[in-house]
C-alpha positions as CSV (number, residue, x, y, z in Angstrom):
1,M,73.0,20.5,22.8
2,E,71.7,17.8,20.4
3,P,74.3,15.9,18.3
4,M,73.6,16.2,14.6
5,P,76.0,13.9,12.8
6,Q,74.0,13.7,9.6
7,L,74.0,17.5,9.2
8,E,77.8,17.4,9.8
9,S,78.3,14.8,7.0
10,C,76.0,16.7,4.6
11,L,78.0,20.0,5.2
12,R,81.3,18.3,4.6
13,L,80.1,16.6,1.4
14,S,78.6,19.7,0.0
15,F,81.7,21.9,0.6
16,E,84.2,19.3,-0.6
17,A,82.2,19.0,-3.8
18,G,83.7,22.4,-4.8
19,D,85.9,22.4,-7.9
20,G,88.5,24.9,-6.5
21,G,87.9,27.3,-9.4
22,R,84.7,29.1,-10.1
23,C,82.8,27.3,-7.3
24,P,85.2,26.9,-4.4
25,S,82.3,26.8,-1.8
26,G,80.7,23.6,-3.2
27,V,77.0,23.0,-3.6
28,L,74.4,25.6,-2.3
29,L,71.8,23.2,-0.8
30,A,69.2,25.9,-0.1
31,S,69.0,26.7,-3.8
32,Y,67.1,23.4,-4.4
33,F,64.3,24.6,-2.0
34,V,62.9,27.7,-3.7
35,R,59.7,29.1,-2.1
36,A,56.9,31.2,-3.6
37,P,56.3,34.7,-2.3
38,T,53.2,34.5,0.0
39,R,51.3,37.3,1.6
40,G,52.4,37.7,5.2
41,R,55.6,35.6,4.9
42,R,58.6,37.6,6.0
43,R,61.7,37.1,3.7
44,T,65.0,38.1,5.3
45,E,68.5,37.0,4.2
46,L,71.3,36.2,6.6
47,N,72.9,39.2,8.2
48,P,76.7,38.8,8.3
49,E,77.1,41.1,11.3
50,V,74.7,39.0,13.3
51,L,75.9,35.7,12.0
52,F,79.6,36.6,12.6
53,P,79.9,38.8,15.7
54,P,83.4,40.0,16.7
55,A,84.1,36.9,18.9
56,V,83.4,34.6,15.9
57,R,85.4,36.8,13.5
58,A,88.4,36.6,15.8
59,R,88.5,32.8,15.3
60,L,88.7,33.1,11.5
61,G,92.3,34.2,11.4
62,P,93.9,37.2,9.8
63,A,91.4,37.6,6.9
64,P,87.9,37.0,8.2
65,D,86.2,39.4,5.7
66,R,87.5,37.4,2.7
67,A,86.4,34.1,4.2
68,I,83.0,35.4,5.1
69,A,82.5,36.9,1.7
70,L,83.4,33.7,-0.1
71,A,81.1,31.6,2.1
72,M,78.1,33.9,1.7
73,D,78.4,34.7,-2.0
74,P,76.1,32.5,-4.1
75,A,78.4,33.0,-7.1
76,T,81.0,30.8,-5.3
77,H,78.6,27.9,-5.1
78,R,77.1,25.6,-7.6
79,S,73.4,26.3,-7.4
80,C,70.4,24.4,-8.8
81,A,70.1,25.1,-12.5
82,G,66.4,24.6,-12.7
83,P,64.7,24.5,-9.3
84,L,61.2,23.0,-9.1
85,P,58.3,25.4,-9.5
86,A,58.0,27.3,-6.3
87,I,54.9,26.5,-4.2
88,P,53.1,28.4,-1.4
89,V,52.8,25.5,1.0
90,A,55.6,22.9,1.3
91,T,54.8,19.2,1.3
92,R,56.9,16.1,1.8
93,E,56.6,15.3,-1.8
94,W,58.1,18.7,-2.7
95,L,61.0,18.1,-0.3
96,C,61.7,14.7,-1.8
97,Q,61.5,16.0,-5.4
98,S,64.0,18.7,-4.5
99,A,66.4,16.2,-2.9
100,L,66.0,14.0,-6.1
101,A,66.9,17.0,-8.2
102,L,70.1,17.4,-6.1
103,G,70.9,13.7,-6.6
104,K,70.6,13.9,-10.4
105,S,72.8,17.0,-10.5
106,E,75.4,16.3,-7.8
107,G,75.3,12.6,-7.1
108,F,73.1,10.4,-5.0
109,E,75.6,10.2,-2.1
110,L,74.9,13.9,-1.4
111,M,71.2,13.4,-1.9
112,W,71.0,10.6,0.7
113,S,73.1,12.7,3.1
114,L,70.7,15.6,2.7
115,L,67.6,13.4,3.3
116,R,69.2,11.9,6.4
117,A,70.0,15.5,7.6
118,I,66.4,16.5,7.0
119,S,65.1,13.6,9.0
120,E,67.6,14.3,11.8
121,L,66.6,18.0,12.0
122,E,62.9,17.0,12.2
123,M,63.5,14.7,15.1
124,V,65.6,17.4,16.9
125,A,62.9,20.0,16.4
126,Q,60.3,17.6,17.8
127,R,62.4,17.1,20.9
128,L,62.9,20.8,21.3
129,L,59.1,21.3,21.3
130,G,58.9,19.0,24.3
131,T,59.2,15.2,24.8
132,R,55.9,15.1,26.6
133,T,54.0,17.0,23.9
134,P,51.5,14.6,22.2
135,R,52.6,13.7,18.7
136,A,49.4,15.0,17.2
137,V,50.1,18.4,18.7
138,V,53.8,18.3,17.5
139,R,52.6,17.6,14.0
140,Q,50.2,20.5,14.1
141,V,52.8,22.9,15.5
142,L,55.8,21.8,13.4
143,H,54.0,20.9,10.2
144,G,50.8,22.9,10.4
145,V,48.6,19.8,9.8
146,D,46.5,17.2,11.5
147,V,45.5,14.0,9.9
148,R,44.7,15.0,6.4
149,S,47.8,15.8,4.4
150,L,51.6,15.6,4.0
151,R,52.3,19.3,4.5
152,V,55.6,20.2,6.2
153,E,55.0,23.9,6.9
154,P,56.6,25.7,8.8
155,F,59.3,22.9,9.0
156,A,60.4,23.6,5.5
157,A,61.1,27.2,6.3
158,L,63.1,26.1,9.4
159,L,65.0,23.6,7.2
160,V,66.1,26.2,4.6
161,R,67.1,28.6,7.4
162,V,69.2,26.1,9.2
163,L,70.9,25.0,5.9
164,K,71.8,28.6,5.1
165,I,73.2,29.3,8.5
166,A,75.1,26.1,8.8
167,Q,76.6,26.3,5.3
168,A,77.6,30.0,5.7
169,V,79.5,29.3,9.0
170,Y,81.0,26.0,7.9
171,G,82.2,27.5,4.6
172,A,83.7,30.6,6.2
173,F,85.9,28.5,8.6
174,R,86.9,26.2,5.7
175,H,87.8,29.1,3.5
176,A,89.9,30.4,6.4
177,G,92.1,27.3,6.1
178,L,90.7,25.5,9.2
179,P,90.0,21.8,9.2
180,H,86.6,20.1,9.1
181,Q,86.5,19.4,12.9
182,V,87.0,23.1,13.7
183,A,84.5,24.3,11.1
184,W,81.8,21.8,12.4
185,A,82.5,22.9,16.0
186,A,81.9,26.5,14.9
187,V,78.5,25.4,13.4
188,E,77.5,23.6,16.6
189,D,78.5,26.7,18.6
190,R,76.4,28.9,16.3
191,L,73.3,26.7,16.5
192,W,73.3,26.0,20.2
193,A,75.4,28.6,22.1
194,P,73.9,32.0,23.0
195,H,74.8,34.7,20.4
196,P,73.3,38.0,19.4
197,T,70.1,37.5,17.5
198,G,69.8,40.9,15.9
199,E,66.8,41.8,18.0
200,R,66.3,44.0,21.0
201,A,64.9,42.9,24.4
202,A,62.3,44.8,26.3
203,S,65.0,46.8,28.0
204,S,66.4,47.8,24.6
205,A,69.5,45.7,25.2
206,R,70.6,43.4,22.4
207,A,68.9,40.0,22.7
208,V,71.1,36.9,22.8
209,G,70.1,33.2,22.5
210,P,70.8,29.9,20.9
211,Y,69.9,29.9,17.2
212,L,68.3,26.5,16.6
213,P,65.9,26.4,19.6
214,S,64.8,30.0,18.9
215,L,64.3,29.2,15.2
216,V,62.1,26.2,16.2
217,Q,60.0,28.4,18.6
218,A,59.7,31.1,16.0
219,A,58.7,28.7,13.2
220,S,56.1,27.1,15.4
221,G,54.8,30.3,17.0
222,N,51.9,30.8,14.5
223,A,50.7,27.2,14.9
224,R,50.9,27.5,18.7
225,R,48.7,30.6,18.6
226,R,46.3,28.9,16.3
227,L,46.0,25.9,18.6
228,R,45.4,28.2,21.6
229,R,42.7,30.1,19.7
230,S,41.1,26.8,18.7
231,A,41.0,25.6,22.3
232,E,39.6,28.9,23.4
233,A,36.9,28.9,20.7
234,G,36.0,25.2,21.2
235,R,37.4,23.8,18.0
236,T,39.6,21.0,19.2
237,R,39.2,17.2,18.8
238,E,37.7,17.0,22.2
239,H,35.0,19.4,21.3
240,A,34.3,17.3,18.2
241,R,34.0,14.2,20.4
242,A,31.5,16.1,22.6
243,L,29.5,16.9,19.5
244,L,29.3,13.2,18.5
245,A,28.5,12.2,22.1
246,R,25.7,14.7,22.3
247,F,24.3,13.4,19.0
248,V,24.5,9.7,19.9
249,S,23.0,10.1,23.3
250,G,20.3,12.5,22.2
251,P,18.4,12.7,18.9
252,G,20.9,10.6,16.8
253,A,18.9,7.4,16.4
254,G,15.7,9.3,15.6
255,L,17.5,11.5,13.0
256,W,19.5,8.7,11.3
257,P,18.2,8.6,7.8
258,W,18.7,5.0,6.8
259,S,17.0,2.0,8.5
260,D,15.2,-1.1,7.6
261,G,11.6,-2.1,8.3
262,S,12.5,-3.5,11.8
263,G,14.3,-0.3,12.8
264,R,17.9,-1.5,12.4
265,L,20.3,1.4,11.5
266,L,21.9,1.0,8.1
267,P,24.5,0.4,6.7
268,Q,26.0,-0.9,10.0
269,G,23.0,-3.2,10.6
270,K,22.8,-2.5,14.3
271,D,20.1,-1.2,16.7
272,A,22.3,1.3,18.5
273,L,24.2,4.2,17.1
274,S,27.9,4.5,17.9
275,P,30.1,7.6,17.9
276,E,32.2,6.0,15.1
277,A,29.2,5.6,12.8
278,A,28.1,9.1,13.6
279,G,31.6,10.5,12.8
280,F,31.6,8.6,9.5
281,C,28.1,9.9,8.6
282,F,29.0,13.5,9.4
283,F,32.2,13.2,7.4
284,V,30.2,12.0,4.3
285,L,27.6,14.7,4.7
286,L,30.1,17.6,5.2
287,T,32.4,16.5,2.4
288,Q,29.4,16.2,0.1
289,G,28.3,19.7,0.9
290,A,31.8,21.1,0.4
291,S,32.1,19.2,-2.9
292,E,28.8,20.6,-4.2
293,R,29.8,24.2,-3.3
294,R,33.3,23.8,-4.8
295,G,32.1,21.9,-8.0
296,R,29.1,24.1,-8.7
297,G,30.8,27.4,-8.2
298,G,29.3,28.3,-4.8
299,P,25.8,28.3,-3.3
300,S,24.6,30.7,-6.1
301,R,24.8,27.8,-8.5
302,G,22.6,25.7,-6.3
303,L,23.2,23.1,-3.6
304,S,21.1,20.0,-3.3
305,P,17.8,21.1,-1.7
306,P,18.4,19.4,1.6
307,F,21.8,21.1,2.0
308,A,20.5,24.5,0.9
309,D,17.4,24.3,3.2
310,A,19.6,23.4,6.1
311,G,21.7,26.5,5.7
312,F,24.9,25.1,4.2
313,G,24.9,27.9,1.6
314,A,25.8,30.4,4.3
315,G,29.2,32.2,4.1
316,E,30.6,30.4,7.1
317,W,30.4,27.1,5.4
318,L,33.2,27.7,2.9
319,P,34.4,24.4,1.3
320,D,37.9,24.4,3.0
321,R,36.4,25.1,6.4
322,T,33.8,22.4,5.9
323,D,36.4,19.8,4.8
324,D,38.5,20.7,7.8
325,L,35.6,20.1,10.2
326,A,34.8,16.9,8.4
327,V,38.2,15.5,9.0
328,R,38.2,16.6,12.7
329,V,34.8,14.9,13.2
330,L,36.0,11.7,11.5
331,A,39.1,11.6,13.7
332,A,37.1,12.3,16.8
333,G,34.7,9.4,16.2
334,A,37.3,6.8,15.4
335,D,40.0,5.3,17.5
336,D,43.7,5.3,16.4
337,S,43.1,2.4,13.9
338,I,42.5,2.8,10.2
339,P,39.0,3.9,9.4
340,R,36.7,1.3,7.9
341,G,36.7,2.1,4.2
342,E,33.7,-0.2,3.4
343,L,31.5,1.7,5.8
344,L,32.5,5.0,4.4
345,D,31.8,3.7,0.9
346,A,28.4,2.4,1.9
347,L,27.4,5.7,3.5
348,S,28.5,7.6,0.4
349,V,26.4,5.3,-1.8
350,L,23.4,5.8,0.5
351,L,23.7,9.6,0.5
352,R,24.0,9.8,-3.2
353,A,21.0,7.6,-3.7
354,T,19.0,9.6,-1.2
355,L,19.9,12.9,-3.0
356,S,19.2,11.4,-6.4
357,P,15.7,11.9,-7.8
358,A,16.0,8.6,-9.7
359,P,14.0,5.8,-8.2
360,G,16.5,2.9,-8.7
361,A,17.9,1.2,-5.6
362,D,20.0,-1.7,-7.2
363,G,23.3,-0.2,-6.2
364,V,22.1,0.3,-2.6
365,A,21.1,-3.3,-2.2
366,L,24.4,-4.6,-3.5
367,T,26.4,-2.3,-1.3
368,L,24.6,-3.4,1.8
369,Q,25.0,-7.0,0.8
370,R,28.8,-6.5,0.8
371,L,28.5,-5.5,4.5
372,G,26.4,-8.6,5.3
373,V,23.0,-6.8,5.3
374,D,20.4,-8.4,3.1
375,L,17.8,-6.0,1.9
376,A,15.4,-6.7,-0.9
377,Q,15.1,-4.1,-3.7
378,A,11.6,-3.2,-2.6
379,E,12.8,-2.7,1.0
380,A,15.7,-0.6,-0.3
381,Q,13.4,1.7,-2.2
382,A,11.2,2.1,0.8
383,M,14.3,2.8,3.0
384,L,15.4,5.6,0.6
385,E,11.9,7.2,0.7
386,R,12.1,7.3,4.5
387,A,15.7,8.7,4.2
388,R,14.6,11.5,2.0
389,A,12.1,12.6,4.6
390,R,14.6,12.4,7.5
391,L,17.8,13.8,5.9
392,P,16.7,17.4,6.0
393,E,16.3,17.2,9.8
394,L,19.7,15.6,10.2
395,L,21.3,18.3,8.1
396,R,19.6,21.0,10.1
397,W,20.9,19.5,13.4
398,L,24.4,19.3,11.9
399,E,24.4,22.8,10.6
400,E,23.1,24.3,13.9
401,N,25.5,22.3,16.1
402,G,28.5,22.1,13.9
403,R,28.7,25.8,13.1
404,D,30.5,26.6,16.3
405,L,33.3,24.2,15.4
406,L,34.2,25.8,12.1
407,E,37.6,27.5,11.6
408,T,36.7,31.1,11.0
409,D,40.0,32.9,11.5
């Protein structure tokens, strides 16, 4: 069992905020985290028979039904008067905005207590997933993300479920006239001790198990299956690294579009191609293709000719899938340090200049000078002419070899 003192403090503050009249149960914390209905998301409310089996009811004294009814009736709580607009996918920003709304309505002491309880639950959930599990995998399983966003799905669903269970049990014991210590002990027992889950085992017997570990496993189940499918289909970070290594050790230098008269690769100004530079280049190319499809209404409105001729107008290269692959390739090519922003900016400028029919190369020369590469304007224009001839071959190689890494399910 993991100690959770922050959740204990939050439950006590929320219950004792009750006015003893219309709202004797205090503040309903889950009412500040309203979710949008989404296809495939199962919505089930708490089942009193599962949450309060006979053994738990016996500890509530002579009137357990009254105490349970008070604790589980939203009308006995103060709920959020105007919850934030419901969203399909939870983010950290949404969690913080909901907590801020709680602070403005009920006081900032309760808000900070809730934020500390959220952080505590996140750390407990990470430990339940396995202390030896790599942090990147934990974030994918618990938050459904890798390196590109602040999403907290399915952790948000886990948070709301735990708040509902904990407040219902805590409130029932407090309404039964029992002190805080007894009510918190009942919450710990309900979260960690084996109890009926409301489901049936393979032998048709009633399944029992601790609530919190089973909730974490259930919340992360879909992400675990997705990771397993990605590994089986060759869509992990290691497969992206293999793609970059194959490019660098093979045709990479010959396909690289931008080089000066002496053969140095631009904008890095080196003779050899590195996996990091290849990852940056693929990131810029893929995000450009996704942006064109998204901004122009799809391939029917016309991609740039090099992208269209290479096959990026196919149905597999949907913008979201392309962006996802771009981030994976970027992460695979770089180490754990912050990516070099000036190199990404330079590659973006070079790509836009290569795709542009305008002959000017002033911006290209200035961009390269900021990286310490001196290139005269005439040389820059000749470099762009060579790049326009090489870019289609590079895009064809990327389309043919990157297609297998796309998320297609």
